[in-house]
VOGU-3710 file (C-alpha; in Angstrom, 3 decimals, decimal comma):
1> xxxxxxxxxx> 0,135/-0,129/0,025  1,369/3,346/-0,929  0,547/6,337/0,830  0,111/9,731/-0,834  1,194/13,197/0,157  -1,539/13,647/2,677  -1,122/10,336/4,263  -4,142/8,719/2,417  -3,681/5,145/0,937  -3,558/4,306/-2,612
11> xxxxxxxxxx> -4,211/0,632/-3,616  -2,779/-1,192/-6,495  -4,533/-4,322/-7,339  -2,523/-7,106/-9,020  -3,773/-10,692/-8,791  -5,659/-10,270/-5,509  -2,721/-8,602/-3,729  -1,784/-5,100/-2,817  1,711/-3,996/-3,757  3,783/-0,968/-3,033
21> xxxxxxxxxx> 4,044/1,426/-5,834  6,988/3,290/-6,724  8,034/6,051/-4,212  8,196/9,764/-5,306  11,539/11,414/-5,348  10,383/14,736/-3,773  8,865/15,881/-0,450  5,139/15,907/-0,872  4,395/17,167/2,444  6,468/20,433/2,023
31> xxxxxxxxxx> 5,008/20,766/-1,724  1,422/20,627/-0,352  2,326/23,146/2,154  3,680/25,613/-0,566  0,487/25,335/-2,547  -1,964/26,018/0,347  -5,719/25,326/0,610  -7,943/27,666/-1,149  -9,545/28,479/-4,578  -8,154/25,334/-6,438
41> xxxxxxxxxx> -9,499/23,025/-3,845  -12,905/24,658/-3,740  -13,226/24,242/-7,670  -12,433/20,594/-7,362  -14,911/20,230/-4,690  -17,667/22,063/-6,580  -16,894/19,801/-9,770  -17,317/16,672/-7,520  -20,331/18,084/-6,037  -22,000/18,415/-9,243
51> xxxxxxxxxx> -21,144/14,876/-9,896  -22,448/13,588/-6,852  -25,734/15,609/-7,357  -26,517/14,051/-10,729  -25,288/10,506/-9,691  -27,914/10,616/-6,851  -30,504/10,388/-9,578  -29,348/7,026/-10,635  -30,344/5,314/-7,311  -33,823/6,605/-6,950
61> xxxxxxxxxx> -34,936/7,417/-10,305  -36,953/4,264/-10,571  -39,223/5,723/-7,881  -40,693/7,840/-10,795  -39,731/5,872/-13,821  -40,686/2,457/-13,014  -43,608/3,624/-10,689  -46,507/1,088/-10,156  -49,428/2,179/-12,438  -52,381/4,021/-10,782
71> xxxxxxxxxx> -55,532/2,671/-12,394  -59,101/4,112/-12,530  -62,296/2,054/-12,980  -64,193/2,758/-16,211  -66,709/0,053/-15,816  -67,929/-2,319/-13,089  -68,587/-6,076/-13,889  -72,272/-7,062/-14,098  -71,998/-9,384/-11,070  -70,106/-7,561/-8,220
81> xxxxxxxxxx> -68,307/-9,568/-5,860  -66,767/-6,442/-4,139  -67,723/-2,809/-3,689  -67,039/-1,200/-7,269  -67,503/2,397/-8,254  -67,013/4,075/-11,535  -63,906/6,540/-11,287  -62,605/4,879/-8,221  -58,829/4,354/-8,211  -56,898/0,907/-7,955
91> xxxxxxxxxx> -53,766/2,081/-6,414  -51,791/-1,258/-6,807  -53,633/-2,759/-9,631  -54,319/-5,913/-7,574  -58,080/-5,900/-8,182  -57,519/-5,347/-11,879  -56,333/-8,911/-12,631  -58,338/-12,135/-13,154  -61,766/-13,029/-14,326  -64,663/-10,696/-13,166
101> xxxxxxxxxx> -62,149/-7,628/-12,843  -63,593/-4,147/-13,656  -62,547/-2,400/-16,727  -60,081/0,319/-16,120  -57,667/2,646/-17,682  -54,569/4,464/-16,335  -55,493/7,336/-14,131  -55,066/10,483/-16,355  -52,522/13,262/-15,343  -50,743/10,944/-12,891
111> xxxxxxxxxx> -46,896/10,194/-12,903  -47,679/6,360/-12,950  -49,709/6,843/-16,158  -46,562/7,830/-17,841  -44,104/5,319/-16,322  -42,211/2,507/-17,777  -44,438/0,098/-15,835  -47,424/1,397/-17,835  -45,806/1,606/-21,248  -44,691/-2,161/-20,975
121> xxxxxxxxxx> -47,646/-3,441/-19,092  -45,734/-4,653/-15,986  -49,009/-5,596/-14,186  -50,581/-8,707/-12,696  -48,148/-11,605/-13,659  -45,525/-9,351/-14,782  -45,767/-6,871/-11,798  -42,641/-8,567/-10,278  -40,487/-7,306/-13,097  -40,617/-3,713/-11,887
131> xxxxxxxxxx> -38,256/-4,158/-8,971  -35,719/-5,675/-11,417  -34,952/-2,151/-12,554  -33,384/-1,256/-9,153  -31,844/-4,714/-8,436  -30,151/-4,891/-11,898  -28,893/-1,295/-11,223  -27,372/-2,338/-7,859  -25,988/-5,569/-9,509  -24,135/-3,151/-11,930
141> xxxxxxxxxx> -22,822/-1,274/-8,957  -21,375/-4,445/-7,467  -19,674/-5,517/-10,750  -18,389/-1,987/-11,427  -16,968/-1,782/-8,060  -15,079/-4,900/-8,498  -14,065/-4,436/-12,200  -13,252/-0,743/-12,295  -11,433/-0,583/-9,188  -8,020/-0,282/-10,641
151> xxxxxxxxxx> -9,026/2,421/-13,093  -8,092/5,662/-11,259  -4,813/3,993/-10,320  -3,897/3,055/-13,860  -5,302/5,797/-15,875  -5,363/8,676/-13,310  -8,192/10,328/-11,379  -9,360/12,895/-14,211  -9,443/10,367/-16,965  -11,335/7,712/-14,773
161> xxxxxxxxxx> -13,902/10,375/-14,091  -14,340/11,362/-17,707  -14,414/7,714/-19,015  -16,744/6,482/-16,618  -19,148/9,465/-16,515  -19,376/9,576/-20,203  -20,013/5,758/-20,376  -22,840/6,571/-17,584  -24,296/9,012/-19,958  -24,468/6,605/-22,861
171> xxxxxxxxxx> -26,271/4,005/-20,721  -28,582/6,488/-19,145  -29,472/7,517/-22,865  -29,987/3,699/-23,692  -32,543/3,527/-20,707  -34,291/6,631/-22,182  -34,444/5,334/-25,762  -34,863/1,517/-24,746  -37,537/-0,102/-27,242  -38,150/-3,025/-24,850
181> xxxxxxxxxx> -37,859/-3,622/-21,102  -34,893/-5,837/-21,700  -33,045/-3,282/-23,326  -34,094/-0,849/-20,387  -32,638/-3,363/-17,743  -29,311/-3,442/-19,975  -29,117/0,315/-19,740  -29,631/0,289/-15,864  -27,003/-2,261/-15,310  -24,564/-0,318/-17,312
191> xxxxxxxxxx> -25,618/3,017/-15,558  -24,934/1,269/-12,093  -21,577/-0,368/-13,553  -20,057/3,098/-14,511  -21,663/5,553/-12,140  -20,185/3,966/-9,015  -16,566/4,538/-10,500  -17,567/8,121/-11,439  -18,467/9,459/-8,026  -16,071/7,306/-6,098
201> xxxxxxxxxx> -13,126/8,587/-8,064  -14,266/12,148/-7,793  -14,178/11,822/-3,958  -10,802/10,418/-4,087  -9,360/13,218/-5,936  -11,070/15,739/-3,678  -9,593/13,836/-0,502  -6,065/14,009/-2,160  -6,346/17,581/-2,752  -7,885/18,497/0,532
211> xxxxxxxxxx> -6,008/16,065/2,931  -7,229/14,240/6,000  -7,951/17,623/7,887  -10,237/18,910/5,094  -11,780/15,307/4,173  -14,581/15,568/6,707  -15,791/18,906/5,395  -15,580/17,689/1,916  -17,648/14,556/2,746  -20,236/16,790/4,399
221> xxxxxxxxxx> -20,386/19,043/1,328  -20,798/16,109/-1,142  -23,287/14,233/1,062  -25,406/17,472/1,063  -25,045/17,694/-2,714  -26,349/14,142/-2,959  -29,397/14,985/-0,773  -30,031/18,072/-2,979  -29,845/16,000/-6,090  -32,883/13,773/-4,803
231> xxxxxxxxxx> -34,799/16,825/-3,859  -34,028/18,385/-7,363  -35,112/14,972/-8,957  -38,496/15,082/-6,963  -39,168/18,628/-8,325  -38,107/17,777/-11,988  -40,436/14,569/-11,855  -43,361/16,941/-10,574  -42,971/19,150/-14,013  -41,557/16,372/-16,235
241> xxxxxxxxxx> -43,905/13,277/-15,570  -43,037/11,282/-18,635  -40,439/8,744/-17,677  -38,585/8,889/-21,062  -38,227/12,616/-20,790  -37,022/12,408/-17,256  -34,377/9,829/-18,071  -33,222/11,944/-21,173  -32,957/15,143/-18,647  -30,778/12,738/-16,455
251> xxxxxxxxxx> -28,506/11,766/-19,469  -28,076/15,320/-20,582  -27,149/16,619/-16,913  -24,650/13,547/-16,719  -23,044/15,010/-19,904  -22,917/18,539/-18,547  -21,226/17,487/-15,345  -18,412/15,970/-17,547  -17,529/19,169/-19,129  -15,261/20,779/-16,384
261> xxxxxxxxxx> -13,747/17,169/-16,072  -13,148/16,878/-19,751  -11,393/20,476/-19,679  -9,230/19,393/-16,731  -8,082/16,313/-18,623  -7,379/18,383/-21,880  -5,371/20,953/-19,875  -3,250/18,137/-18,031  -4,769/18,573/-14,508  -4,524/15,590/-12,484
271> xxxxxxxxxx> -4,143/14,519/-8,763  -0,623/15,468/-7,603  -0,489/12,474/-5,254  -1,272/10,303/-8,171  1,474/11,895/-10,319  4,000/11,380/-7,434  3,204/7,892/-7,265  3,995/7,311/-10,873  7,327/9,203/-10,182  6,149/11,752/-12,710
281> xxxxxxxxxx> 8,129/14,648/-11,410  7,559/17,011/-14,262  3,872/16,394/-14,207  3,767/16,827/-10,539  5,511/20,232/-10,338  3,361/21,593/-13,350  0,198/20,754/-11,698  1,349/21,876/-8,121  2,439/25,274/-9,799  -0,977/25,705/-11,297
291> xxxxxxxxxx> -2,751/24,718/-7,877  -0,612/27,479/-6,208  -1,404/29,971/-8,783  -5,040/29,467/-8,339  -4,622/29,732/-4,612  -2,384/32,924/-4,994  0,822/31,258/-3,777  4,314/31,029/-5,203  5,602/27,440/-5,796  9,093/26,080/-6,292
301> xxxxxxxxxx> 10,100/22,444/-6,597  10,733/20,706/-3,275  13,333/17,941/-3,120  12,801/14,887/-1,014  14,040/14,120/2,567  15,249/10,739/2,777  15,934/9,021/6,026  18,892/6,804/4,775  16,881/3,537/4,600  16,182/4,290/1,082
311> xxxxxxxxxx> 12,618/5,705/0,980  11,160/9,228/1,211  9,351/10,534/4,134  5,873/11,807/3,105  3,663/13,721/5,418  2,859/12,388/8,980  3,532/8,896/7,823  6,658/7,308/6,144  6,541/5,213/3,226  7,058/1,534/4,185
321> xxxxxxxxxx> 10,186/-0,401/3,005  9,602/-2,931/0,640  10,483/-5,780/3,034  8,094/-4,467/5,752  5,213/-3,873/3,207  5,439/-7,411/2,039  4,428/-8,700/5,462  0,882/-7,657/4,592  0,560/-7,677/0,773  -2,541/-9,906/0,173
331> xxxxxxxxxx> -5,948/-10,631/1,009  -5,078/-13,394/3,504  -4,278/-10,575/6,040  -7,653/-9,087/5,676  -9,661/-12,163/5,878  -7,804/-14,697/7,868  -5,671/-12,833/10,556  -6,781/-12,003/13,851  -8,297/-9,348/14,676  -8,490/-8,058/10,978
341> xxxxxxxxxx> -10,475/-10,921/9,792  -13,220/-10,333/12,600  -13,136/-6,654/11,549  -13,781/-7,393/7,985  -16,728/-9,688/8,931  -18,327/-7,002/11,318  -17,796/-4,161/8,859  -19,295/-6,158/5,994  -22,243/-6,519/8,116  -22,208/-2,799/9,208
351> xxxxxxxxxx> -22,204/-1,747/5,499  -24,984/-4,194/4,700  -27,164/-2,868/7,413  -26,463/0,899/6,446  -27,148/0,004/2,849  -30,561/-1,774/3,517  -31,587/1,029/5,863  -30,547/3,953/3,729  -31,736/2,625/0,205  -34,664/0,738/1,451
361> xxxxxxxxxx> -35,953/3,914/3,302  -35,185/5,925/0,234  -36,997/3,648/-2,335  -39,860/3,191/0,303  -40,536/6,715/0,454  -42,734/6,764/-2,445  -45,129/4,151/-0,666  -45,793/6,114/2,409  -47,751/9,374/2,651  -50,053/10,511/-0,152
371> xxxxxxxxxx> -47,555/12,001/-2,699  -44,377/10,366/-3,978  -42,792/13,819/-4,864  -43,078/15,340/-1,491  -42,331/12,066/0,405  -38,948/11,434/-1,507  -38,197/15,180/-1,236  -38,578/15,131/2,435  -36,647/11,877/2,642  -33,651/13,519/1,143
381> xxxxxxxxxx> -34,081/16,606/3,247  -33,909/14,523/6,444  -30,453/13,158/5,229  -29,097/16,537/6,004  -29,409/16,486/9,921  -27,839/12,950/9,594  -24,840/14,270/7,800  -24,418/17,081/10,085  -24,796/15,610/13,462  -22,841/12,380/12,795
391> xxxxxxxxxx> -19,331/14,045/12,846  -20,136/15,686/16,159  -21,481/12,524/17,769  -18,662/10,244/16,631  -16,116/12,770/17,687  -17,606/12,821/21,229  -15,490/10,976/23,857  -18,566/9,202/25,348  -19,685/7,958/22,202  -16,912/7,591/19,665
401> xxxxxxxxxx> -17,501/5,588/16,420  -18,666/2,349/17,632  -21,615/3,696/19,848  -22,516/6,223/17,337  -22,839/3,548/14,760  -24,786/1,301/16,941  -27,320/3,915/18,231  -27,673/5,200/14,677  -28,851/1,914/13,270  -30,740/1,100/16,474
411> xxxxxxxxxx> -32,715/4,176/16,234  -33,427/3,800/12,511  -34,548/0,218/13,091  -36,899/1,144/15,965  -38,400/3,998/13,807  -39,219/1,416/11,185  -41,079/-0,639/13,644  -42,921/2,226/15,344  -44,070/3,483/12,053  -46,332/0,523/11,379
421> xxxxxxxxxx> -49,233/1,464/14,056  -49,202/5,201/13,034  -51,496/7,379/11,034  -50,247/8,321/7,350  -48,763/11,618/8,558  -47,031/10,091/11,678  -45,785/7,274/9,385  -43,980/9,755/7,291  -42,683/11,610/10,201  -41,327/8,491/11,931
431> xxxxxxxxxx> -39,800/7,134/8,901  -37,984/10,337/8,201  -36,273/10,194/11,527  -35,263/6,592/10,664  -33,906/7,830/7,334  -31,751/10,485/9,400  -30,454/7,751/11,482  -29,511/5,363/8,701  -27,767/8,271/7,002  -25,882/9,182/10,293
441> xxxxxxxxxx> -24,898/5,460/10,322  -23,592/5,488/6,789  -21,445/8,576/7,551  -19,763/6,970/10,408  -19,069/3,536/9,042  -16,964/5,042/6,099  -14,722/6,826/8,678  -14,825/4,129/11,140  -13,866/1,404/8,564  -10,800/3,389/7,315
451> xxxxxxxxxx> -9,467/3,973/10,838  -9,848/0,354/11,881  -7,229/-1,081/9,245  -3,527/-0,578/9,097  -2,412/1,643/6,198  -0,948/-1,106/3,998  -4,138/-3,092/3,720  -6,836/-0,336/4,295  -7,824/0,037/0,665  -8,457/-3,501/0,023
461> xxxxxxxxxx> -10,180/-4,176/3,169  -12,439/-1,210/2,704  -13,271/-2,262/-0,769  -14,067/-5,762/0,435  -16,358/-4,529/3,115  -18,143/-2,000/1,290  -18,738/-4,328/-1,828  -20,412/-6,848/0,584  -23,204/-4,262/1,091  -24,311/-4,635/-2,472
471> xxxxxxxxxx> -26,068/-7,813/-1,519  -28,554/-5,980/0,649  -28,621/-3,176/-1,784  -29,804/-5,403/-4,590  -32,515/-6,880/-2,205  -33,793/-3,522/-1,188  -36,014/-3,094/-4,289  -37,563/-6,372/-3,896  -38,218/-5,787/-0,345  -39,809/-2,418/-1,002
481> xxxxxxxxxx> -42,035/-4,086/-3,635  -43,811/-6,270/-1,023  -47,092/-5,294/0,331  -47,139/-3,268/3,511  -46,253/-3,426/6,258  -43,375/-6,084/5,192  -40,886/-3,603/3,902  -40,592/-1,597/7,249  -40,893/-4,608/9,209  -38,139/-6,529/7,451
491> xxxxxxxxxx> -35,682/-3,326/7,584  -36,581/-2,485/10,995  -36,012/-6,120/12,503  -32,764/-6,425/10,352  -31,279/-3,294/11,702  -32,208/-3,962/15,308  -30,853/-7,435/15,085  -27,392/-6,563/13,611  -26,740/-3,416/15,460  -25,760/-5,056/18,790
501> xxxxxxxxxx> -23,019/-7,042/16,963  -21,234/-3,997/15,861  -20,253/-3,317/19,381  -17,712/-5,803/18,948  -15,694/-3,589/16,656  -12,784/-1,545/17,748  -13,136/1,872/18,997  -10,849/4,133/16,692  -11,517/7,508/18,246  -8,186/9,081/19,352
511> xxxxxxxxxx> -6,212/5,939/18,777  -3,026/5,139/17,072  -2,925/3,675/13,542  -0,706/0,757/12,778  1,383/0,759/9,743  1,099/-2,901/8,710  -1,187/-5,900/9,290  1,714/-7,703/10,872  1,898/-5,293/13,768  -1,858/-5,256/14,151
521> xxxxxxxxxx> -2,196/-9,056/14,654  -3,367/-9,662/18,164  -3,963/-5,982/18,907  -7,454/-4,716/19,899  -6,496/-1,269/20,700  -7,965/1,929/19,019  -6,786/2,966/15,667  -7,235/6,326/13,966  -5,852/7,561/10,575  -7,375/9,512/7,744
531> xxxxxx> -10,868/9,257/6,477  -12,801/7,605/3,727  -15,358/8,343/1,184  -19,189/8,141/1,337  -19,349/5,790/-1,820  -17,113/3,577/-3,423
//
C-alpha cells in the first residue's frame, strides 16, 4: 500500500494482492504546504459536488420512471363480488387482474400513467418485473466496484472520472431510448456499472487535494449535494412526468457535469499524489504550480527528505520499506488474520445494514404518505441532519465511532417498527427520523472502517467490506415491492438485530494507527488515521 502526500492510502490491485507503488523523489508534504488550501480545492470540490448531485438520480430514479401504475375504474362487472365504483382508483392494480375484474384505464394526469411500468404493461403476472430495474442497477454497482477499482490508479483520477461519466451518460441514454424492457434493464446495469466509479473517483481526487483535515468537510459537502440531487429529482419529476423525458434529462445532466472534467483532462490537470506515485516529477510540479497559482501562492520544486533507509518521508506517515510492506501484501491478512478477519466480517455486516436502511427507506418513501414527490423530497432533506450531526457524535469521547454507529442503526430500526401502527402523517414523520439515523450510520461507518485497518491493507479491506453491502442493496428494491407493512418490518428487524453485533468492533477515536497488518495481529487497541469516502 502506497501512501500519498496527505497520508491517504492508494491501492494497486494485482492478482488479488496489494503491492507498493514506486516512491516519489520529492517531499510531498512540503510541496502541499507551499500550495496551500484555497480556490483550487474549492473548484475541485464544486466539480465533484455536481457529479454527486447528478449521480444521486441513478439510485432513486426508478421511484418515478418505473412507478406502479395508478388505475381508474371505467366500468364495473355485471356481477360484483366486491364494492365497485366508476371513477374509483385501484392504487396497486391488484383488483384489476383475473376474471370478473372491472374495466379500467391508467389514471389521467398521474406520474404512474406515464411510467415504464404502464408502457410495458408491468401488471398482474408481470408486476414482479418492476423491482428488477432497481436490483439490476445495484448488481451493476457491485460488478463495477470490482472491475473498475484499478481504473483510477492505472489511468489517473481525472481520466477515470471522464471515461466512466461518459459511459454512464451513454447507458442513461440507452434507458431513455430503450425499445423493450430488456433493453431498459441493460441500460440500468451499465448505468450502475459506471456511475459508481464516477462518484468514488471524484471523491478520491477531492480527498487527495484536501488532505485528512479537509476530508470531513468535503464529505459533508458532497453528502449535502447528494441530498439536494434527490430533492431536485422530485421537483423535476413533478414538472416532467413522462419517464422517457425525465431519463433523457438525467442523461443530459450527466453529460454537462463531465464538461469541467474534460477540460481538466485536456489541460493536463491531475491528482498530484497520483503523479507522485507514478514518479512523474515534471507533471507533479506542473500541476502543483497551477494549483498554487489558483490559490494565490508561489511554488518552487521541493526535493525529497530521505532517512537513509532508501525511501522518502511523506507527511505524517513514512512510506514503508519493501520488506516491511510484503508482510501484509495480500487478501489473507484481511480475511484470515486476527483481529483483522473479524473486523472484515463485522464491517461487511455494518455496511450491509447501512445500505439496507438507507436505500430501503429511500425507495420506500414513495409508498408512504399521499404524494411520492413530497415524500421522496422530505426523505432527502432528512439526510442533512444525519450528515451534520454524525461528525459531532462520533467525535464525542463518550460515544466515539462504535457507539454512534450502534445507536444510529438501532434508532433507524426502531423508527421502522414504530411507523407500522401510526397514521399516514405520523408514518411519514417517524420514517424520516429513521432515514436520518441510517444516513448518520452511513457517514460513520466509512470513517470507522478506514480507521480500523492498518495503512497497507486499508484500501483492500475497505473495498471488500463496502462491496459486501451490495447484496442487501440489490435486495432492497425487492423488499420495497412487498405489500405493506412487510418492507418496514423487514428493515426494522434487520437493523435492530445486527446493530448489537457491531459493538464488537474496535473503538478508533483518538487511537494510534498501525502501519502494517503484521503489527496489528493480536491487537485490539484503538486506531485512527485519515478518513474515507461515502461511496466507493
